[in-house]
C-alpha positions as CSV (number, residue, x, y, z in Angstrom):
1,M,0.0,0.0,0.0
2,A,1.1,3.6,-0.5
3,P,2.7,5.1,2.5
4,I,0.8,7.5,4.7
5,S,2.5,9.8,7.1
6,E,1.3,12.2,9.8
7,A,2.0,15.9,9.5
8,N,4.2,16.0,12.6
9,D,7.5,17.9,12.1
10,S,7.8,19.2,15.7
11,E,6.8,22.7,14.6
12,P,5.6,24.9,17.5
13,K,2.0,26.1,17.2
14,V,2.7,29.8,16.9
15,K,1.3,32.6,14.9
16,V,3.8,33.7,12.3
17,E,3.5,36.9,10.3
18,V,5.0,36.5,6.9
19,E,5.5,39.1,4.2
20,Q,3.5,37.9,1.2
21,P,5.1,38.3,-2.2
22,D,3.6,41.3,-3.9
23,L,3.3,40.1,-7.5
24,D,0.7,41.5,-9.8
25,D,-0.2,40.1,-13.2
26,E,2.1,42.6,-15.0
27,E,5.1,41.7,-12.9
28,L,4.3,38.0,-13.3
29,A,4.2,38.4,-17.0
30,K,7.7,40.0,-16.9
31,R,9.2,37.1,-15.0
32,T,10.3,34.1,-16.9
33,K,10.2,31.9,-13.9
34,I,9.0,32.2,-10.3
35,K,11.5,30.7,-7.9
36,M,11.2,28.7,-4.7
37,S,12.7,31.7,-2.9
38,D,9.4,33.7,-3.7
39,L,7.7,31.5,-1.1
40,P,7.6,32.7,2.5
41,P,10.6,31.3,4.3
42,M,8.5,29.4,6.8
43,V,7.1,27.3,4.0
44,L,10.5,25.8,3.3
45,K,11.4,25.3,7.0
46,N,12.1,21.8,8.1
47,D,11.9,20.9,4.4
48,R,8.1,20.5,4.6
49,W,7.6,21.6,1.0
50,R,9.7,18.7,-0.4
51,R,9.0,16.1,2.2
52,R,5.2,16.7,2.8
53,F,3.6,19.1,0.5
54,V,4.9,17.9,-2.9
55,P,4.5,14.2,-2.2
56,T,0.9,14.6,-1.0
57,L,0.0,16.7,-4.0
58,L,1.8,14.2,-6.3
59,R,-0.2,11.4,-4.7
60,Y,-3.4,13.2,-5.5
61,I,-2.5,14.0,-9.1
62,G,-1.4,10.5,-9.6
63,A,-4.9,9.2,-8.8
64,L,-6.7,11.4,-11.4
65,D,-8.1,10.2,-14.7
66,T,-6.7,13.4,-16.4
67,P,-3.0,13.2,-15.9
68,W,-2.1,16.0,-18.2
69,S,-4.3,18.7,-16.8
70,V,-6.1,19.7,-13.6
71,D,-9.2,21.9,-13.2
72,E,-8.2,25.3,-11.8
73,D,-10.9,25.3,-9.1
74,D,-10.0,21.8,-8.1
75,L,-6.4,22.7,-7.9
76,R,-7.1,25.5,-5.6
77,R,-9.3,23.4,-3.4
78,V,-6.7,20.6,-3.2
79,V,-3.7,22.9,-2.6
80,E,-5.6,24.7,0.2
81,L,-6.5,21.5,1.9
82,I,-2.9,20.2,1.8
83,W,-1.6,23.6,2.8
84,A,-3.7,23.6,5.9
85,A,-2.6,20.1,6.8
86,V,1.1,20.7,6.2
87,Y,1.4,24.3,7.5
88,G,-1.5,24.7,9.8
89,T,0.6,24.7,12.9
90,A,2.8,27.5,11.5
91,A,-0.4,29.6,10.9
92,I,0.7,30.6,7.3
93,K,-2.5,32.0,5.9
94,Y,-3.1,30.9,2.2
95,T,-4.0,34.1,0.5
96,D,-4.8,34.8,-3.2
97,D,-1.3,36.4,-3.6
98,L,0.3,33.4,-2.2
99,H,-1.7,31.1,-4.4
100,T,-0.4,33.1,-7.4
101,V,3.1,32.1,-6.4
102,V,2.3,28.5,-5.4
103,R,0.3,27.9,-8.6
104,A,3.2,29.2,-10.7
105,I,5.6,26.9,-8.9
106,V,3.3,23.8,-9.1
107,R,2.1,24.4,-12.6
108,H,3.6,24.5,-16.1
109,P,1.6,25.8,-19.0
110,L,-1.2,23.2,-19.3
111,I,0.8,20.7,-17.2
112,P,0.7,20.7,-13.3
113,L,4.1,20.5,-11.8
114,P,3.3,17.1,-10.2
115,S,2.3,15.8,-13.6
116,R,5.5,17.4,-15.1
117,L,7.5,15.8,-12.3
118,M,5.8,12.5,-13.0
119,T,6.4,12.7,-16.7
120,K,10.0,13.6,-16.3
121,C,10.5,10.8,-13.7
122,F,8.6,8.3,-15.8
123,G,10.3,9.3,-19.1
124,S,13.8,9.1,-17.6
125,T,13.1,6.0,-15.5
126,A,11.6,4.0,-18.4
127,I,14.4,4.7,-20.8
128,T,17.0,3.9,-18.0
129,A,15.2,0.7,-17.1
130,L,15.4,-0.5,-20.7
131,D,19.0,0.5,-21.1
132,A,19.9,-1.4,-17.9
133,F,18.0,-4.4,-19.2
134,F,19.9,-4.3,-22.5
135,K,23.2,-3.9,-20.8
136,S,22.6,-6.8,-18.5
137,Q,22.1,-9.2,-21.5
138,K,25.0,-10.2,-23.7
139,S,22.6,-11.1,-26.5
140,Y,21.4,-7.4,-26.7
141,K,24.8,-5.9,-27.2
142,D,24.0,-5.1,-30.8
143,H,21.7,-2.2,-31.3
144,A,19.9,-3.8,-34.2
145,V,18.9,-6.7,-31.8
146,R,17.6,-4.1,-29.3
147,A,15.5,-2.6,-32.1
148,K,14.1,-5.9,-33.0
149,F,13.2,-6.6,-29.3
150,A,11.6,-3.2,-29.1
151,Q,9.5,-3.9,-32.1
152,W,8.5,-7.3,-30.7
153,A,7.5,-5.8,-27.3
154,L,5.4,-3.1,-28.9
155,K,3.4,-5.5,-31.0
156,H,0.1,-6.3,-29.3
157,H,1.4,-4.2,-26.4
158,R,3.4,-7.1,-25.1
159,F,5.4,-4.8,-22.8
160,V,2.4,-4.2,-20.6
161,Y,2.1,-7.9,-19.5
162,E,4.2,-10.0,-17.2
163,N,3.8,-13.0,-19.6
164,A,3.2,-12.2,-23.2
165,Q,4.4,-15.1,-25.3
166,G,2.9,-15.9,-28.6
167,D,0.6,-13.8,-30.9
168,D,-2.7,-14.1,-29.1
169,P,-3.2,-11.3,-26.7
170,K,-6.1,-13.2,-25.1
171,A,-3.5,-15.6,-23.7
172,Y,-1.3,-12.9,-22.1
173,Q,-1.2,-12.7,-18.3
174,G,-0.2,-10.1,-15.7
175,L,-1.6,-6.9,-17.0
176,F,0.6,-3.9,-15.8
177,H,3.0,-6.4,-14.2
178,S,5.7,-6.2,-16.7
179,D,9.1,-5.5,-15.2
180,F,9.6,-2.4,-17.2
181,I,6.3,-0.9,-16.1
182,L,6.7,-1.8,-12.4
183,R,10.2,-0.3,-12.4
184,T,8.9,2.9,-14.0
185,F,5.8,3.0,-11.7
186,A,8.2,2.6,-8.7
187,S,9.5,6.1,-9.3
188,H,6.0,7.4,-8.4
189,V,5.8,5.2,-5.3
190,S,9.2,6.6,-4.3
191,A,8.1,10.2,-5.0
192,I,5.0,10.0,-2.8
193,D,6.9,8.7,0.2
194,G,6.2,11.2,3.0
195,A,2.7,12.0,1.7
196,I,0.3,12.7,4.6
197,H,-3.4,12.1,5.3
198,V,-5.5,15.1,4.5
199,E,-9.0,15.0,5.6
200,G,-11.5,15.6,2.8
201,L,-8.9,15.5,0.1
202,F,-10.3,12.3,-1.6
203,P,-14.0,11.9,-2.0
204,E,-15.8,9.0,-0.2
205,P,-16.6,6.1,-2.5
206,R,-20.2,6.1,-3.4
207,F,-20.5,2.4,-2.9
208,D,-18.4,-0.7,-2.0
209,G,-16.0,-1.4,-4.9
210,D,-16.6,2.0,-6.5
211,T,-13.8,2.6,-9.0
212,T,-15.3,5.8,-10.7
213,T,-14.0,8.4,-8.2
214,V,-10.5,9.6,-7.3
215,C,-9.2,7.2,-4.7
216,L,-6.2,7.3,-2.5
217,N,-4.9,3.8,-3.4
218,R,-5.9,3.7,-7.1
219,P,-3.1,5.8,-8.8
220,I,-4.6,5.3,-12.3
221,A,-2.8,8.4,-13.8
222,A,0.6,7.4,-12.5
223,L,0.2,3.8,-13.8
224,G,-1.1,5.1,-17.1
225,L,1.8,7.5,-17.5
226,A,4.3,4.9,-16.5
227,S,3.0,2.5,-19.2
228,A,3.0,5.3,-21.9
229,A,6.6,6.1,-20.9
230,V,7.7,2.5,-21.4
231,E,6.0,2.5,-24.8
232,R,7.7,5.7,-25.8
233,S,11.1,4.3,-24.7
234,L,10.6,1.2,-26.8
235,V,9.8,3.4,-29.8
236,L,13.0,5.3,-29.3
237,W,15.0,2.1,-29.3
238,Q,13.1,0.6,-32.3
239,Y,14.0,3.7,-34.4
240,H,17.6,3.9,-33.1
241,E,16.7,7.2,-31.4
242,V,18.7,6.7,-28.2
243,V,22.0,8.4,-27.4
244,W,24.0,8.6,-24.2
245,K,24.4,12.0,-22.5
246,K,26.6,12.3,-19.5
247,G,26.3,8.5,-19.2
248,R,22.6,8.3,-19.4
249,A,20.3,7.2,-22.2
250,A,18.4,10.1,-23.8
251,P,16.4,10.9,-27.0
252,K,18.6,11.6,-30.0
253,N,16.3,13.9,-32.0
254,K,13.4,16.2,-31.2
255,R,11.2,13.9,-33.3
256,V,11.1,10.2,-33.8
257,G,13.0,9.2,-36.9
258,G,14.2,12.7,-37.3
259,G,11.1,13.5,-39.3
260,D,8.6,16.3,-39.2
261,S,5.2,16.2,-37.5
262,T,3.6,15.2,-40.8
263,A,5.7,12.2,-41.3
264,A,4.1,8.8,-41.4
265,G,5.6,5.5,-40.4
266,G,3.7,3.0,-38.2
267,G,2.2,6.0,-36.3
268,Y,5.5,6.8,-34.6
269,V,7.8,8.5,-37.0
270,G,7.5,12.2,-36.7
271,R,6.2,12.2,-33.1
272,S,7.8,14.4,-30.5
273,S,10.5,12.3,-28.8
274,A,10.0,14.2,-25.6
275,F,7.5,12.5,-23.1
276,G,4.7,15.0,-23.1
277,T,1.0,15.4,-24.1
278,S,1.7,16.4,-27.7
279,G,3.4,13.1,-28.6
280,W,2.1,10.7,-26.0
281,G,-1.2,12.2,-24.7
282,V,-3.5,9.8,-26.5
283,E,-1.5,6.7,-25.3
284,S,-1.5,8.0,-21.8
285,K,-5.3,8.4,-21.8
286,R,-5.8,4.9,-23.1
287,F,-3.5,3.4,-20.5
288,V,-5.2,5.4,-17.8
289,G,-8.5,4.1,-19.0
290,A,-7.3,0.5,-18.9
291,A,-5.9,1.1,-15.4
292,S,-9.2,2.5,-14.1
293,K,-10.7,-0.9,-14.7
294,L,-8.4,-2.7,-12.3
295,S,-9.9,-3.8,-9.0
296,Q,-8.5,-2.5,-5.7
297,K,-7.1,-5.8,-5.0
298,K,-5.1,-5.7,-8.2
299,F,-3.8,-2.2,-7.3
300,D,-2.8,-3.5,-3.8
301,K,-0.9,-6.3,-5.5
302,I,0.9,-3.8,-7.8
303,F,1.8,-1.7,-4.7
304,D,3.1,-4.8,-2.9
305,V,5.2,-5.9,-5.8
306,T,6.5,-2.4,-6.4
307,S,7.3,-1.8,-2.8
308,T,9.3,-5.0,-2.7
309,M,11.2,-4.0,-5.8
310,L,12.0,-0.6,-4.3
311,R,13.5,-2.1,-1.2
312,L,15.7,-4.4,-3.3
313,M,16.7,-1.6,-5.7
314,R,17.6,0.7,-2.9
315,G,20.1,-1.9,-1.8
316,A,21.5,-2.1,-5.3
317,A,20.8,0.6,-7.8
318,A,18.8,3.8,-7.2
319,I,15.5,4.7,-8.9
320,L,16.1,7.7,-11.1
321,I,13.8,10.4,-9.8
322,S,14.4,12.7,-12.1
323,S,-6.3,14.9,-30.1
324,D,-9.5,13.1,-29.7
325,E,-9.4,9.8,-27.9
326,S,-10.1,6.8,-30.1
327,N,-12.4,3.9,-29.2
328,D,-10.5,1.9,-26.7
329,E,-12.8,-1.1,-26.3
330,G,-10.5,-4.1,-26.0
331,F,-7.4,-1.9,-26.0
332,L,-5.9,-4.1,-23.3
333,V,-7.3,-7.3,-22.0
334,D,-7.2,-8.4,-18.4
335,N,-7.0,-12.1,-18.8
336,D,-6.8,-12.7,-15.1
337,P,-10.2,-11.5,-13.8
338,S,-9.8,-13.2,-10.5
339,D,-9.0,-11.1,-7.4
340,S,-8.1,-14.1,-5.2
341,E,-4.3,-13.7,-5.6
């Protein structure tokens, strides 16, 4: 299960007067970037922002069904609830001016920072996981062989399953349990470590087994983004679009195949090689949709497997933390409907 912490950082319950940043729209427009230093000093005290605020916000965003965008009103509601839980003892009032600064820090144009953090983590982790896999196997030393493997894994979305032998997707087992996806999803589990319980943040399920509402332990956005990130990484390897920068695997060109946005070639050539909504938004939505159909028991199993993987990896290699939707009926098949495991 995802870790839940209490907001207890030994901060005395005192009233603190802080000077709020005086930033109007004109000044904000002139700035290229609002910095962490624009936050009141008390916000960063005891590292609460990084250890409590961001993980809690990441956990919420990871449970949405819209990983690339968040409604402005909902963002304000969520941020205020988390703010009160994290900074309530310091009595830092959450004002409109402060929200302007916080919003600028936690948002990127059209992409909330938590989602941007997740996409950066997922994009980097997925490509690193594949790189490590290839380097661990002597048979994949040749890049042409790696490309052939990537092509095989992409066919029928084999890379999503734990067991995907043969050409019949109906026979595949272990949806969302492939090693590549679990290792990539682990970056999210690691990033939300330190998230605290916030009363009223997640809605109460409407009925037992309800899977239609945002739920604490159903990170469908995070699992969907992790899956799309693995697909994108395989595509980069299939088209020989991977280079090594400072010892790490990274995209070679801005677009897959070096083509332009109108190029055609299996639906991949010409796409943005960066992991973002323009190139991989549709895939992300489809994976999120498939993840939303998983039962809570299956999510619990994914958490258990990922948590075990994290413990083992921390002892060996660190996790790298760093258009219209089509008809998706039958996009991915869960061939193990039983929740008894």
